[in-house]
N, C-alpha and C positions, 0 to 999 in steps of 0.2 A: 538401762543397766540397773541391776538390783544387787545390793549387798545385804545379806541376811545373817544375823547372828544365830546362835544356838536357839532353836525355837521351842524346845521341849519345856522350858521353864514356864512358858505361857500356859501350857496344858498340865501344870503341876507334875512335870517330868514323866508323863505317861507316853507310851509309844504313839506316834502319829502315823496316820495313813498317808499315802503318797499325794492324795488330793489336797490334804491340809498343808503338807510341806510346800507345795507349789503356791497355793493361795495365800498362805500366811507370809511366805517369803516376799511375795509381791506387796502384801499389805504393809509389812514392817520395813521393807527395803527403801532405799532412797531412789525414787524413780525420777528420771530426768525427762524433759520434754524436748530434747535436742535431737531425737531420732529422726525427725523429719516433719513435714507439714501435715496438718490435719485435713483429711478429706471431707468436703462439705456435702451435706444432703438435706433434703426437706421431707423425704419419706423413705422408708426402709428399702423400697424397691431400688432406689438409686445406689444403696450400698451393695445389694445383691448383684447389680448389673454393672457396677463400676469396673473399668479395665485398669484403673490405677491401683497402686499398692501402698497406700500410706500406712503408718503404724496404727492409726485409729481414725475414726470418722466423728465429725462434730455436726450436730443437727443445727440448722439455721432457720428454724421455723419460729416466728415470734411467739413467745409465751411457753416454748418447749425447752427444757433444760435436759439435754440427753447427749451421751456419747455412745458410739458403737464400735465393736471390734469384730472383724471378719477373720475367721480361722483360715489358715493356710496349710497346705501339705507340700511336702518335698519328695522328690525322687531319691531313693536311698543312694543312688550313684552320684547325686549332686552334693559332693562333700563340702562345697563352699556355699551351699544353699542360696544360689543366685536366681533360680528359676522356680518360684513357688507356683503351685496350682491353687487358684483362688476358689474357695469353696462357697457354697450357699449357707454355710453355718455362721450365724451372727448372734452375738450377745450384746445387750445394751445395759447401760447404767443411767438412771434418770432420777431427777429430783421432783418431788411434788411442791406444793406451796410452802414456802418458808415463813417462819414467824420471827419477829424481832422484839426484844425487850430492852428497856433502859435500866441501867444500874440505879438503885436507890441509895445504897450505902455499902460500905465494906469495912471489915475489921481485920487486923492482923493477929494471928494466934494459931493454936492448934486447929486442925481441921475438924470436921463434924465427928470423925471417928477417933479423935485424939491420937492420930497416927503420924502426923508430919506438920511442919511449919507451912502455913497456907494463908491465903486471903480468903475470907469468908464473905461471900457476896449475897445481897438481897437484890432481886430485880423484879420488874413487873411490866405489863402493858395494861390495856384497858380492861382485860378479862382474866388475867392470870398473875399470880405472885408466887415466887419460890426463892429458895436459897441454894447456894452451891459453893463448894470449897475447891480452890485450885492451888496446888503446891507453888510455893515461891519459885522453885526451880523451873516451873513450866510457864512463867509469865515474863513479860518484858514490855517496855514502853512501846506503844503503838503497834504491838505485835498481835498475832492471832494464836489462840490455843484451842485446838479441837478436842472435844470431850466425848467419850463413850461412857454414859452414865449407867453402866450395867451392874446388876447384882448377880450375874452369871456370865460365863463365857459367851461371846457373841453367837456361836453356833447353837447355843442352848437358850438364847435370849427369849424371854417371854414378855416381861413388862415393857421393855424398850423396843420391841418389834412392832411394826405397823403392817405386818403381813408375813407370809411364809418366807419371802425373799426381800423384806423391807426392814430398815432400821432407822429409828430416830437418833440423829446425831446433833450435838450441840457445838457451838463455837463462841469464844469470848474474844472480842476485839478490844484490847486494852486501850486506855486513854493515853493521850500524849501529855508531855510535861506541861503543867499549868492548867490542865483541863481534867477535872475529876470524874467526868462522865464517861462511862464505857458502855458497850453494847453487847447483848447476847443474841445469838441466833439459834433457831431449831429447825432442822430440815429433815424430811423423810426421804431416804435414799433407797431406791429399788433396783435390784438386779434381775434382769429378765431370764427366762429359760433360753437355752440355746436352740435356735431354730434349725429345722431341717436335719436333725440328727438321724443317723442310720443304725447306730449301735448304742448301747448303754454307756460305753466308755466315753462317748462324746458329750454326754450330759454333765452338768455341774449341779450337784445336789443343793437343796435349800440351805443346808447348814453352811456350806462353803460360800454360797451367795451372801448369807448374813455376815460372814467374816469380811467379804469383799466390800459390802455396803458400809461397814464400820471402819474400813481400812485407814482413812485419813486421820483417825484419832488413835490408832493402836500403836503401841510401842513395845509390846512383848513382855511386860513385867506386871506382877501383881504385888500388892502390899497387904500383909495379913497381920494386924495387931491381935495378939492373944490367939484365940481360936476362930477368929472371924476373917474370912477372906473378903477382900473388897476388890471387885473386878472393874471398878471405874478406871479408865485409862485417859492419859493426857498426852497430846503431841503438840509441840511448840514450833511455830513457824515465825521467823523473824520478820521485821518490818521490810516490805518491798520484796519479800521472797514470793515465788510464784503462787504459793498457797495462801498468801496473806489476803485477808478478806477485804471487801470494799463496802463499808456501811452505807454508802449512798446508792447502792445498786442491789436492793433486796431481790428483785426479780431474777437477777443473774447470779445470786449468791450460791445457789445449789450447783451451778456449773463448775465452780471452783472446787467443790467437794467430789463430784462424781467422776471427774477426769482421772483421779487416782484409782478408781475401782476397776477400770477396764484394762489396765496394764498387766 
């Protein structure tokens, strides 16, 4: 189930094409995982040949973080949509190797753009040090905040892209009371081409794929102090929510992110 607000504000109130309405609705909507069990596969041929009809497929190959969606078609006379024709058209969302960073310190005050009350963090690992601001309204004890660190809309992203259909997405796992150390993650999320298409209408363009890759962090609003638009987006997930991250499982961290991209 997807509940979508007015989406034009995200695109500065410009008209949207139908593909953006659909993709962004899924990105910003509240997606539930109660639709049924995930179909398991170890190679994509098992998705093509499966006679089951799960809402999506989960790869169970060690070291592979991937979900797949198989497109279905219905007879126009089947008004209740009970008997789908299972196609060979499949799209996947996958994560590459994720990186994690330890918080060094944080301060409370205006964010880096003097735009909102925020926590300003410094974090690092053995090879990289950086800073990031997260609004107070997007943080919570032991919760996870997903972040799109963009300077442009996701479908126009350049700096934060890792390929034509890939986006770098960040997450912050906040500390628990009594522990001042929090963790940051960075994962590359890739959306594949749709396989076995027979018409252009069955394709999903690169721009929409980038929106889907960033979907876990998008919330449909932008903040613009003075004349400068800031396209960074934050999406908050409370402790023990299904999208809440697990800092002890870096290998599987991307799985938590990509599942939202295929709905």
